[in-house]
Structure formats: structure tokens, C-alpha cells
N, C-alpha and C positions, 0 to 999 in steps of 0.2 A: 504495498500502498503505500509507501514513502519514498518508492520510483517511480511510481506515479506522481506524486502530487511535487517531486521535482524537477522530475520531464513532460510529463503528459498533458500537468496542471497551465505552468506557464507559458505551451505551445495551446493551451486552447482559449489562455486567455489573448492571446497578441496574436489568434488566428491561424495560424500557419502553423498548422497540423497536417499531415499527410493523411489521407482518408481513408476509414475504412469501416466500407459498404452496411448497413445496421442489415442488409442479405448474408452479408459474408459472416457476422456472428449468426442468427440463426444458422447457418449453414450447416460450418462447423460446435455449435449445442449442441444438433438434432447429434450429430459424429457421436460426441461425448455422451450420449445420454443414451446411445446406441448400440454403445460399446457395454456404457454397465448394464444397460437393459437385459444384456448376452453374458456377460456376470453375473450376474443376481447384488446385485450392488448398488442399496438407495441413495442416491443424494437429489435429496428434497430439495433443496433451496436450487439448486441450479435451473432444477423441471419449474420450478414459479417463474426465476430468470428469463428461461425460455419463452414463457408462456407468455412475459413482457413484454418481449423484443418480435414474436410472433401477432399481437398487434398490433407493435407500433410496421411493425410490414403490411397490415390488414389495414389500414390505416394510408398507408401508401411514405409512409419514407420509409423501406425496405432500401432505394440506389438511393439514400440521404448519409452524411458518412457520421460515425462514433459518436460526435458530439447531441445527434439524435437524439442519445439515451437519457437526456437528460430531460426530452421533451418528455418521450413513454411514460419516465415515472411518474413525471406529470400529469399527465394524460389522465392518467388515473387519479 
């Protein structure tokens, strides 16, 4: 978490970040959840986060950058 605040947050504030699309997060978290399911390994918080990302994507934010995560959280 400390790395995020040192490296990512300043870039967000300067609006100088590399865009990581919300749909990419949906895809990657889906893969992780599928692997966990195949191992019968529970990841309840990841499942909740995944549903939040799905909600953001379904509201048309799928091709927006990772800064959209804040909008998705505030949307609900």
C-alpha cells in the first residue's frame, strides 16, 4: 500500500499516469477468481471487488483508466 501512495497517487494527482483500462482489471481478476475456484480457495473480498469492477464496466467505464475505480466506488 505504501508503494501506491509513493508512486501512483502523485501521478494521479498530476494526471500523468499510464492508463490501465478497467476492462483489463475485470479480465485479470476473473482469471484469478477462476484459478482460486479450481483450487477451492475462497477469496471473498476479491469477489466483491470484482463485482464492483463489473458494475463500473457495465456503466460504460470499461475503456476508462484505472482512475475510474474511484468513480466506481462512489457510484454505489
